[in-house]
N, CA, C, O and the ligand as a Tripos MOL2 file, in Angstrom:
@<TRIPOS>MOLECULE
protein
  253   251    64     0     0
PROTEIN
NO_CHARGES

@<TRIPOS>ATOM
      1 N         -32.3350   16.2680    9.2440 N.3       1 MET1
      2 CA        -31.5700   15.6820    8.1390 C.3       1 MET1
      3 C         -30.6890   14.5380    8.6530 C.2       1 MET1
      4 O         -30.0790   14.6400    9.7170 O.2       1 MET1
      5 N         -30.6350   13.4740    7.8970 N.am      2 LEU2
      6 CA        -29.8600   12.3160    8.3430 C.3       2 LEU2
      7 C         -28.4960   12.2940    7.6410 C.2       2 LEU2
      8 O         -28.4010   12.3160    6.4130 O.2       2 LEU2
      9 N         -27.4660   12.2510    8.4540 N.am      3 HIS3
     10 CA        -26.1220   12.2580    7.8760 C.3       3 HIS3
     11 C         -25.3950   10.9820    8.2660 C.2       3 HIS3
     12 O         -25.1250   10.7560    9.4450 O.2       3 HIS3
     13 N         -25.0850   10.1680    7.3080 N.am      4 GLN4
     14 CA        -24.3870    8.9220    7.6230 C.3       4 GLN4
     15 C         -22.8970    9.0710    7.3340 C.2       4 GLN4
     16 O         -22.4780    9.1090    6.1770 O.2       4 GLN4
     17 N         -22.1180    9.1540    8.3830 N.am      5 ALA5
     18 CA        -20.6760    9.3710    8.2380 C.3       5 ALA5
     19 C         -19.9800    8.1480    7.6580 C.2       5 ALA5
     20 O         -18.9190    8.2580    7.0450 O.2       5 ALA5
     21 N         -20.5790    6.9970    7.8530 N.am      6 VAL6
     22 CA        -19.9590    5.7490    7.3950 C.3       6 VAL6
     23 C         -19.8910    5.7080    5.8700 C.2       6 VAL6
     24 O         -18.9600    5.1480    5.2910 O.2       6 VAL6
     25 N         -20.8590    6.2890    5.2530 N.am      7 LYS7
     26 CA        -20.9420    6.2090    3.7940 C.3       7 LYS7
     27 C         -19.8660    7.0250    3.0830 C.2       7 LYS7
     28 O         -19.5430    6.7600    1.9250 O.2       7 LYS7
     29 N         -19.3170    8.0120    3.7740 N.am      8 THR8
     30 CA        -18.3090    8.8480    3.1340 C.3       8 THR8
     31 C         -16.9530    8.1490    3.0350 C.2       8 THR8
     32 O         -16.0900    8.5570    2.2570 O.2       8 THR8
     33 N         -16.7760    7.1060    3.8240 N.am      9 GLU9
     34 CA        -15.4830    6.3930    3.8520 C.3       9 GLU9
     35 C         -15.4110    5.3970    2.6950 C.2       9 GLU9
     36 O         -15.4500    4.1860    2.9110 O.2       9 GLU9
     37 N         -15.3100    5.8920    1.5100 N.am     10 THR10
     38 CA        -15.3250    5.0100    0.3540 C.3      10 THR10
     39 C         -13.9350    4.6930   -0.1700 C.2      10 THR10
     40 O         -13.7030    3.5930   -0.6720 O.2      10 THR10
     41 N         -13.0110    5.6280   -0.0650 N.am     11 ARG11
     42 CA        -11.6780    5.3560   -0.6000 C.3      11 ARG11
     43 C         -10.6720    5.1180    0.5190 C.2      11 ARG11
     44 O         -10.7120    5.7840    1.5530 O.2      11 ARG11
     45 N          -9.7700    4.1640    0.3050 N.am     12 PRO12
     46 CA         -8.7550    3.8270    1.3080 C.3      12 PRO12
     47 C          -7.8040    4.9960    1.5440 C.2      12 PRO12
     48 O          -7.6210    5.8360    0.6630 O.2      12 PRO12
     49 N          -7.1980    5.0540    2.7350 N.am     13 PRO13
     50 CA         -6.3330    6.1840    3.1200 C.3      13 PRO13
     51 C          -5.1570    6.4000    2.1690 C.2      13 PRO13
     52 O          -4.8770    7.5320    1.7760 O.2      13 PRO13
     53 N          -4.4650    5.3140    1.7970 N.am     14 LEU14
     54 CA         -3.2950    5.4630    0.9310 C.3      14 LEU14
     55 C          -3.5930    4.8790   -0.4380 C.2      14 LEU14
     56 O          -2.9870    3.8870   -0.8430 O.2      14 LEU14
     57 N          -4.5030    5.4800   -1.1310 N.am     15 ALA15
     58 CA         -4.9550    4.9060   -2.3980 C.3      15 ALA15
     59 C          -3.9610    5.1400   -3.5200 C.2      15 ALA15
     60 O          -3.8590    4.3310   -4.4420 O.2      15 ALA15
     61 N          -3.2350    6.2320   -3.4500 N.am     16 SER16
     62 CA         -2.3890    6.5700   -4.5880 C.3      16 SER16
     63 C          -0.9100    6.3890   -4.2790 C.2      16 SER16
     64 O          -0.4780    6.5540   -3.1390 O.2      16 SER16
     65 N          -0.1540    6.0540   -5.2860 N.am     17 GLY17
     66 CA          1.2970    6.0300   -5.1780 C.3      17 GLY17
     67 C           1.8930    4.7940   -4.5470 C.2      17 GLY17
     68 O           3.1130    4.7180   -4.3970 O.2      17 GLY17
     69 N           1.0960    3.8390   -4.1770 N.am     18 ARG18
     70 CA          1.6490    2.6640   -3.4890 C.3      18 ARG18
     71 C           1.1160    1.3860   -4.1260 C.2      18 ARG18
     72 O           0.8580    0.4010   -3.4350 O.2      18 ARG18
     73 N           0.9570    1.4090   -5.4160 N.am     19 ARG19
     74 CA          0.3910    0.2350   -6.0750 C.3      19 ARG19
     75 C           1.4560   -0.7950   -6.4060 C.2      19 ARG19
     76 O           1.1650   -1.9900   -6.4570 O.2      19 ARG19
     77 N           2.6820   -0.3530   -6.6320 N.am     20 THR20
     78 CA          3.7260   -1.2520   -7.0860 C.3      20 THR20
     79 C           4.6370   -1.6680   -5.9410 C.2      20 THR20
     80 O           5.1560   -0.8090   -5.2270 O.2      20 THR20
     81 N           4.8410   -2.9580   -5.7520 N.am     21 PRO21
     82 CA          5.7920   -3.4240   -4.7400 C.3      21 PRO21
     83 C           7.1990   -2.9320   -5.0730 C.2      21 PRO21
     84 O           7.5170   -2.7260   -6.2450 O.2      21 PRO21
     85 N           8.0460   -2.7410   -4.0580 N.am     22 PRO22
     86 CA          9.3990   -2.2230   -4.2790 C.3      22 PRO22
     87 C          10.2150   -3.0760   -5.2310 C.2      22 PRO22
     88 O          11.0390   -2.5530   -5.9810 O.2      22 PRO22
     89 N           9.9960   -4.3750   -5.2090 N.am     23 ALA23
     90 CA         10.7860   -5.2610   -6.0550 C.3      23 ALA23
     91 C          10.4190   -5.0890   -7.5220 C.2      23 ALA23
     92 O          11.2040   -5.4030   -8.4170 O.2      23 ALA23
     93 N           9.2330   -4.5920   -7.7480 N.am     24 LEU24
     94 CA          8.7790   -4.4390   -9.1210 C.3      24 LEU24
     95 C           9.0070   -3.0060   -9.5870 C.2      24 LEU24
     96 O           8.2400   -2.0990   -9.2630 O.2      24 LEU24
     97 N          10.0480   -2.8270  -10.3330 N.am     25 ARG25
     98 CA         10.2820   -1.4990  -10.8690 C.3      25 ARG25
     99 C           9.4320   -1.3270  -12.1130 C.2      25 ARG25
    100 O           9.7470   -1.8860  -13.1640 O.2      25 ARG25
    101 N           8.3890   -0.5800  -12.0090 N.am     26 GLN26
    102 CA          7.4680   -0.4580  -13.1300 C.3      26 GLN26
    103 C           7.5980    0.9060  -13.7780 C.2      26 GLN26
    104 O           7.4000    1.9410  -13.1430 O.2      26 GLN26
    105 N           7.9320    0.8800  -15.0350 N.am     27 CYS27
    106 CA          8.1240    2.1360  -15.7450 C.3      27 CYS27
    107 C           7.7590    1.9370  -17.1940 C.2      27 CYS27
    108 O           8.2230    1.0030  -17.8480 O.2      27 CYS27
    109 N           6.9530    2.7960  -17.6670 N.am     28 CYS28
    110 CA          6.6390    2.7960  -19.0930 C.3      28 CYS28
    111 C           6.1590    1.4300  -19.5650 C.2      28 CYS28
    112 O           5.1080    0.9560  -19.1340 O.2      28 CYS28
    113 N           6.9160    0.8050  -20.4380 N.am     29 ASP29
    114 CA          6.4030   -0.4580  -20.9670 C.3      29 ASP29
    115 C           7.3380   -1.6330  -20.6990 C.2      29 ASP29
    116 O           7.3950   -2.5750  -21.4890 O.2      29 ASP29
    117 N           8.0660   -1.5800  -19.5960 N.am     30 ASN30
    118 CA          8.7940   -2.7770  -19.1910 C.3      30 ASN30
    119 C           8.9280   -2.8090  -17.6760 C.2      30 ASN30
    120 O           8.7710   -1.7930  -16.9990 O.2      30 ASN30
    121 N           9.2260   -4.0120  -17.1540 N.am     31 TYR31
    122 CA          9.4100   -4.1320  -15.6980 C.3      31 TYR31
    123 C          10.3680   -5.2740  -15.4220 C.2      31 TYR31
    124 O          10.6360   -6.1030  -16.2920 O.2      31 TYR31
    125 N          10.8840   -5.3080  -14.1890 N.am     32 ILE32
    126 CA         11.7740   -6.3920  -13.7950 C.3      32 ILE32
    127 C          10.9370   -7.5220  -13.2160 C.2      32 ILE32
    128 O          10.1870   -7.3270  -12.2590 O.2      32 ILE32
    129 N          11.0710   -8.6920  -13.7970 N.am     33 CYS33
    130 CA         10.3190   -9.8410  -13.3120 C.3      33 CYS33
    131 C          10.8050  -10.2220  -11.9150 C.2      33 CYS33
    132 O          12.0060  -10.3990  -11.7130 O.2      33 CYS33
    133 N           9.8960  -10.3510  -10.9490 N.am     34 PRO34
    134 CA         10.2780  -10.6870   -9.5760 C.3      34 PRO34
    135 C          10.7360  -12.1330   -9.4270 C.2      34 PRO34
    136 O          11.3660  -12.4850   -8.4300 O.2      34 PRO34
    137 N          10.4270  -12.9640  -10.4050 N.am     35 VAL35
    138 CA         10.7800  -14.3830  -10.3210 C.3      35 VAL35
    139 C          12.1910  -14.6190  -10.8620 C.2      35 VAL35
    140 O          13.0180  -15.2250  -10.1820 O.2      35 VAL35
    141 N          12.4690  -14.1520  -12.0620 N.am     36 CYS36
    142 CA         13.7600  -14.4220  -12.6970 C.3      36 CYS36
    143 C          14.6000  -13.1680  -12.8690 C.2      36 CYS36
    144 O          15.7310  -13.2440  -13.3490 O.2      36 CYS36
    145 N          14.0700  -12.0230  -12.4870 N.am     37 GLU37
    146 CA         14.7920  -10.7520  -12.5080 C.3      37 GLU37
    147 C          15.2100  -10.3190  -13.9030 C.2      37 GLU37
    148 O          16.1590   -9.5530  -14.0700 O.2      37 GLU37
    149 N          14.5080  -10.8080  -14.8820 N.am     38 GLN38
    150 CA         14.7690  -10.3880  -16.2480 C.3      38 GLN38
    151 C          13.8310   -9.2330  -16.5870 C.2      38 GLN38
    152 O          12.7310   -9.1240  -16.0450 O.2      38 GLN38
    153 N          14.2900   -8.3790  -17.4910 N.am     39 VAL39
    154 CA         13.4380   -7.2750  -17.9270 C.3      39 VAL39
    155 C          12.3670   -7.8130  -18.8700 C.2      39 VAL39
    156 O          12.6640   -8.4910  -19.8530 O.2      39 VAL39
    157 N          11.1280   -7.4970  -18.5490 N.am     40 VAL40
    158 CA         10.0090   -7.9590  -19.3550 C.3      40 VAL40
    159 C           9.4370   -6.7850  -20.1460 C.2      40 VAL40
    160 O           9.0110   -5.7840  -19.5690 O.2      40 VAL40
    161 N           9.4340   -6.9150  -21.4340 N.am     41 GLU41
    162 CA          8.8450   -5.8790  -22.2690 C.3      41 GLU41
    163 C           7.3380   -6.1200  -22.3580 C.2      41 GLU41
    164 O           6.8870   -7.1470  -22.8640 O.2      41 GLU41
    165 N           6.5780   -5.1590  -21.8610 N.am     42 LEU42
    166 CA          5.1260   -5.3230  -21.8590 C.3      42 LEU42
    167 C           4.5460   -5.2400  -23.2680 C.2      42 LEU42
    168 O           3.3970   -5.6160  -23.5020 O.2      42 LEU42
    169 N           5.3420   -4.7520  -24.1840 N.am     43 THR43
    170 CA          4.8750   -4.6760  -25.5660 C.3      43 THR43
    171 C           5.0000   -6.0200  -26.2660 C.2      43 THR43
    172 O           4.4340   -6.2270  -27.3390 O.2      43 THR43
    173 N           5.7530   -6.9410  -25.6410 N.am     44 ASP44
    174 CA          5.9310   -8.2690  -26.2300 C.3      44 ASP44
    175 C           5.0550   -9.2630  -25.4680 C.2      44 ASP44
    176 O           5.3530   -9.6240  -24.3290 O.2      44 ASP44
    177 N           3.9920   -9.6910  -26.0990 N.am     45 PHE45
    178 CA          3.0230  -10.5520  -25.4350 C.3      45 PHE45
    179 C           3.6490  -11.8800  -25.0060 C.2      45 PHE45
    180 O           3.2880  -12.4310  -23.9660 O.2      45 PHE45
    181 N           4.5830  -12.3900  -25.8060 N.am     46 ARG46
    182 CA          5.2500  -13.6450  -25.4520 C.3      46 ARG46
    183 C           5.9750  -13.5370  -24.1280 C.2      46 ARG46
    184 O           5.9110  -14.4450  -23.2990 O.2      46 ARG46
    185 N           6.6670  -12.4230  -23.9290 N.am     47 GLN47
    186 CA          7.4150  -12.2220  -22.6850 C.3      47 GLN47
    187 C           6.4710  -12.0880  -21.4980 C.2      47 GLN47
    188 O           6.7170  -12.6490  -20.4300 O.2      47 GLN47
    189 N           5.4000  -11.3470  -21.6920 N.am     48 VAL48
    190 CA          4.4400  -11.1330  -20.6120 C.3      48 VAL48
    191 C           3.8720  -12.4660  -20.1360 C.2      48 VAL48
    192 O           3.8100  -12.7340  -18.9360 O.2      48 VAL48
    193 N           3.4630  -13.2900  -21.0830 N.am     49 VAL49
    194 CA          2.8840  -14.5950  -20.7390 C.3      49 VAL49
    195 C           3.9280  -15.4760  -20.0670 C.2      49 VAL49
    196 O           3.6410  -16.1460  -19.0750 O.2      49 VAL49
    197 N           5.1290  -15.4710  -20.6070 N.am     50 TRP50
    198 CA          6.2140  -16.2970  -20.0620 C.3      50 TRP50
    199 C           6.4750  -15.9750  -18.6030 C.2      50 TRP50
    200 O           6.6000  -16.8740  -17.7710 O.2      50 TRP50
    201 N           6.5550  -14.6990  -18.2990 N.am     51 HIS51
    202 CA          6.9390  -14.2810  -16.9520 C.3      51 HIS51
    203 C           5.7730  -14.3330  -15.9700 C.2      51 HIS51
    204 O           5.9500  -14.0320  -14.7890 O.2      51 HIS51
    205 N           4.6120  -14.7020  -16.4290 N.am     52 GLN52
    206 CA          3.4960  -14.8860  -15.5100 C.3      52 GLN52
    207 C           3.4550  -16.3010  -14.9530 C.2      52 GLN52
    208 O           2.7410  -16.5780  -13.9890 O.2      52 GLN52
    209 N           4.2310  -17.1990  -15.5700 N.am     53 ARG53
    210 CA          4.2470  -18.5740  -15.0710 C.3      53 ARG53
    211 C           5.0620  -18.6480  -13.7840 C.2      53 ARG53
    212 O           6.1760  -18.1270  -13.7260 O.2      53 ARG53
    213 N           4.5170  -19.2890  -12.7530 N.am     54 PRO54
    214 CA          5.2440  -19.4120  -11.4870 C.3      54 PRO54
    215 C           6.4540  -20.3320  -11.6200 C.2      54 PRO54
    216 O           6.3650  -21.4090  -12.2080 O.2      54 PRO54
    217 N           7.5760  -19.9010  -11.0730 N.am     55 GLY55
    218 CA          8.7770  -20.7290  -11.0530 C.3      55 GLY55
    219 C           9.4470  -20.8740  -12.3960 C.2      55 GLY55
    220 O          10.1460  -21.8580  -12.6390 O.2      55 GLY55
    221 N           9.2470  -19.9090  -13.2720 N.am     56 HIS56
    222 CA          9.8600  -20.0040  -14.5960 C.3      56 HIS56
    223 C          11.3240  -19.5800  -14.5530 C.2      56 HIS56
    224 O          11.8160  -19.0750  -13.5440 O.2      56 HIS56
    225 N          11.9990  -19.7960  -15.6690 N.am     57 GLN57
    226 CA         13.3850  -19.3750  -15.7980 C.3      57 GLN57
    227 C          13.4390  -18.1890  -16.7650 C.2      57 GLN57
    228 O          12.4840  -17.9290  -17.4980 O.2      57 GLN57
    229 N          14.5690  -17.4740  -16.7570 N.am     58 PRO58
    230 CA         14.6930  -16.3420  -17.6830 C.3      58 PRO58
    231 C          14.5200  -16.8000  -19.1260 C.2      58 PRO58
    232 O          15.0130  -17.8530  -19.5310 O.2      58 PRO58
    233 N          13.8250  -15.9990  -19.8680 N.am     59 MET59
    234 CA         13.5770  -16.3230  -21.2630 C.3      59 MET59
    235 C          14.8610  -16.1360  -22.0600 C.2      59 MET59
    236 O          15.5950  -15.1680  -21.8630 O.2      59 MET59
    237 N          15.1200  -17.0760  -22.9610 N.am     60 GLU60
    238 CA         16.3170  -16.9310  -23.7810 C.3      60 GLU60
    239 C          16.0750  -15.9380  -24.8900 C.2      60 GLU60
    240 O          15.1230  -16.0410  -25.6640 O.2      60 GLU60
    241 N          16.9730  -14.9730  -24.9380 N.am     61 MET61
    242 CA         16.7970  -13.9150  -25.9320 C.3      61 MET61
    243 C          17.9080  -13.9990  -26.9770 C.2      61 MET61
    244 O          19.0890  -14.1060  -26.6470 O.2      61 MET61
    245 N          17.5130  -13.9480  -28.2010 N.am     62 ASP62
    246 CA         18.4980  -13.8720  -29.2830 C.3      62 ASP62
    247 C          18.4880  -12.4560  -29.8440 C.2      62 ASP62
    248 O          17.5010  -11.9840  -30.4080 O.2      62 ASP62
    249 N          19.6170  -11.8120  -29.6670 N.am     63 ASP63
    250 CA         19.6730  -10.4380  -30.1650 C.3      63 ASP63
    251 C          20.4770  -10.3740  -31.4400 C.2      63 ASP63
    252 O          20.6380   -9.2970  -32.0150 O.2      63 ASP63
    253 ZN         10.5180  -13.8950  -15.2350 Zn       64 ZN64
@<TRIPOS>BOND
     1     1     2 1
     2     2     3 1
     3     3     4 2
     4     3     5 am
     5     5     6 1
     6     6     7 1
     7     7     8 2
     8     7     9 am
     9     9    10 1
    10    10    11 1
    11    11    12 2
    12    11    13 am
    13    13    14 1
    14    14    15 1
    15    15    16 2
    16    15    17 am
    17    17    18 1
    18    18    19 1
    19    19    20 2
    20    19    21 am
    21    21    22 1
    22    22    23 1
    23    23    24 2
    24    23    25 am
    25    25    26 1
    26    26    27 1
    27    27    28 2
    28    27    29 am
    29    29    30 1
    30    30    31 1
    31    31    32 2
    32    31    33 am
    33    33    34 1
    34    34    35 1
    35    35    36 2
    36    35    37 am
    37    37    38 1
    38    38    39 1
    39    39    40 2
    40    39    41 am
    41    41    42 1
    42    42    43 1
    43    43    44 2
    44    43    45 am
    45    45    46 1
    46    46    47 1
    47    47    48 2
    48    47    49 am
    49    49    50 1
    50    50    51 1
    51    51    52 2
    52    51    53 am
    53    53    54 1
    54    54    55 1
    55    55    56 2
    56    55    57 am
    57    57    58 1
    58    58    59 1
    59    59    60 2
    60    59    61 am
    61    61    62 1
    62    62    63 1
    63    63    64 2
    64    63    65 am
    65    65    66 1
    66    66    67 1
    67    67    68 2
    68    67    69 am
    69    69    70 1
    70    70    71 1
    71    71    72 2
    72    71    73 am
    73    73    74 1
    74    74    75 1
    75    75    76 2
    76    75    77 am
    77    77    78 1
    78    78    79 1
    79    79    80 2
    80    79    81 am
    81    81    82 1
    82    82    83 1
    83    83    84 2
    84    83    85 am
    85    85    86 1
    86    86    87 1
    87    87    88 2
    88    87    89 am
    89    89    90 1
    90    90    91 1
    91    91    92 2
    92    91    93 am
    93    93    94 1
    94    94    95 1
    95    95    96 2
    96    95    97 am
    97    97    98 1
    98    98    99 1
    99    99   100 2
   100    99   101 am
   101   101   102 1
   102   102   103 1
   103   103   104 2
   104   103   105 am
   105   105   106 1
   106   106   107 1
   107   107   108 2
   108   107   109 am
   109   109   110 1
   110   110   111 1
   111   111   112 2
   112   111   113 am
   113   113   114 1
   114   114   115 1
   115   115   116 2
   116   115   117 am
   117   117   118 1
   118   118   119 1
   119   119   120 2
   120   119   121 am
   121   121   122 1
   122   122   123 1
   123   123   124 2
   124   123   125 am
   125   125   126 1
   126   126   127 1
   127   127   128 2
   128   127   129 am
   129   129   130 1
   130   130   131 1
   131   131   132 2
   132   131   133 am
   133   133   134 1
   134   134   135 1
   135   135   136 2
   136   135   137 am
   137   137   138 1
   138   138   139 1
   139   139   140 2
   140   139   141 am
   141   141   142 1
   142   142   143 1
   143   143   144 2
   144   143   145 am
   145   145   146 1
   146   146   147 1
   147   147   148 2
   148   147   149 am
   149   149   150 1
   150   150   151 1
   151   151   152 2
   152   151   153 am
   153   153   154 1
   154   154   155 1
   155   155   156 2
   156   155   157 am
   157   157   158 1
   158   158   159 1
   159   159   160 2
   160   159   161 am
   161   161   162 1
   162   162   163 1
   163   163   164 2
   164   163   165 am
   165   165   166 1
   166   166   167 1
   167   167   168 2
   168   167   169 am
   169   169   170 1
   170   170   171 1
   171   171   172 2
   172   171   173 am
   173   173   174 1
   174   174   175 1
   175   175   176 2
   176   175   177 am
   177   177   178 1
   178   178   179 1
   179   179   180 2
   180   179   181 am
   181   181   182 1
   182   182   183 1
   183   183   184 2
   184   183   185 am
   185   185   186 1
   186   186   187 1
   187   187   188 2
   188   187   189 am
   189   189   190 1
   190   190   191 1
   191   191   192 2
   192   191   193 am
   193   193   194 1
   194   194   195 1
   195   195   196 2
   196   195   197 am
   197   197   198 1
   198   198   199 1
   199   199   200 2
   200   199   201 am
   201   201   202 1
   202   202   203 1
   203   203   204 2
   204   203   205 am
   205   205   206 1
   206   206   207 1
   207   207   208 2
   208   207   209 am
   209   209   210 1
   210   210   211 1
   211   211   212 2
   212   211   213 am
   213   213   214 1
   214   214   215 1
   215   215   216 2
   216   215   217 am
   217   217   218 1
   218   218   219 1
   219   219   220 2
   220   219   221 am
   221   221   222 1
   222   222   223 1
   223   223   224 2
   224   223   225 am
   225   225   226 1
   226   226   227 1
   227   227   228 2
   228   227   229 am
   229   229   230 1
   230   230   231 1
   231   231   232 2
   232   231   233 am
   233   233   234 1
   234   234   235 1
   235   235   236 2
   236   235   237 am
   237   237   238 1
   238   238   239 1
   239   239   240 2
   240   239   241 am
   241   241   242 1
   242   242   243 1
   243   243   244 2
   244   243   245 am
   245   245   246 1
   246   246   247 1
   247   247   248 2
   248   247   249 am
   249   249   250 1
   250   250   251 1
   251   251   252 2
@<TRIPOS>SUBSTRUCTURE
     1 MET1         2 RESIDUE 1 A MET
     2 LEU2         6 RESIDUE 1 A LEU
     3 HIS3        10 RESIDUE 1 A HIS
     4 GLN4        14 RESIDUE 1 A GLN
     5 ALA5        18 RESIDUE 1 A ALA
     6 VAL6        22 RESIDUE 1 A VAL
     7 LYS7        26 RESIDUE 1 A LYS
     8 THR8        30 RESIDUE 1 A THR
     9 GLU9        34 RESIDUE 1 A GLU
    10 THR10       38 RESIDUE 1 A THR
    11 ARG11       42 RESIDUE 1 A ARG
    12 PRO12       46 RESIDUE 1 A PRO
    13 PRO13       50 RESIDUE 1 A PRO
    14 LEU14       54 RESIDUE 1 A LEU
    15 ALA15       58 RESIDUE 1 A ALA
    16 SER16       62 RESIDUE 1 A SER
    17 GLY17       66 RESIDUE 1 A GLY
    18 ARG18       70 RESIDUE 1 A ARG
    19 ARG19       74 RESIDUE 1 A ARG
    20 THR20       78 RESIDUE 1 A THR
    21 PRO21       82 RESIDUE 1 A PRO
    22 PRO22       86 RESIDUE 1 A PRO
    23 ALA23       90 RESIDUE 1 A ALA
    24 LEU24       94 RESIDUE 1 A LEU
    25 ARG25       98 RESIDUE 1 A ARG
    26 GLN26      102 RESIDUE 1 A GLN
    27 CYS27      106 RESIDUE 1 A CYS
    28 CYS28      110 RESIDUE 1 A CYS
    29 ASP29      114 RESIDUE 1 A ASP
    30 ASN30      118 RESIDUE 1 A ASN
    31 TYR31      122 RESIDUE 1 A TYR
    32 ILE32      126 RESIDUE 1 A ILE
    33 CYS33      130 RESIDUE 1 A CYS
    34 PRO34      134 RESIDUE 1 A PRO
    35 VAL35      138 RESIDUE 1 A VAL
    36 CYS36      142 RESIDUE 1 A CYS
    37 GLU37      146 RESIDUE 1 A GLU
    38 GLN38      150 RESIDUE 1 A GLN
    39 VAL39      154 RESIDUE 1 A VAL
    40 VAL40      158 RESIDUE 1 A VAL
    41 GLU41      162 RESIDUE 1 A GLU
    42 LEU42      166 RESIDUE 1 A LEU
    43 THR43      170 RESIDUE 1 A THR
    44 ASP44      174 RESIDUE 1 A ASP
    45 PHE45      178 RESIDUE 1 A PHE
    46 ARG46      182 RESIDUE 1 A ARG
    47 GLN47      186 RESIDUE 1 A GLN
    48 VAL48      190 RESIDUE 1 A VAL
    49 VAL49      194 RESIDUE 1 A VAL
    50 TRP50      198 RESIDUE 1 A TRP
    51 HIS51      202 RESIDUE 1 A HIS
    52 GLN52      206 RESIDUE 1 A GLN
    53 ARG53      210 RESIDUE 1 A ARG
    54 PRO54      214 RESIDUE 1 A PRO
    55 GLY55      218 RESIDUE 1 A GLY
    56 HIS56      222 RESIDUE 1 A HIS
    57 GLN57      226 RESIDUE 1 A GLN
    58 PRO58      230 RESIDUE 1 A PRO
    59 MET59      234 RESIDUE 1 A MET
    60 GLU60      238 RESIDUE 1 A GLU
    61 MET61      242 RESIDUE 1 A MET
    62 ASP62      246 RESIDUE 1 A ASP
    63 ASP63      250 RESIDUE 1 A ASP
    64 ZN64       253 GROUP 0 **** ****
């Protein structure tokens, strides 16, 4: 019987629990933008798009 040990190595050693960088506090449906440090609501598409632009400024919010 032929056993190829190389083929079993399919998943990386630390696959779980380390997906988010420390600067990115990811919880539920909002996160802290690493560029402008503003809270981005993932439920608001405008905010998501805004904070994906490199070198942007904090979005002005009217409450
Ligand atoms: Zn931002």
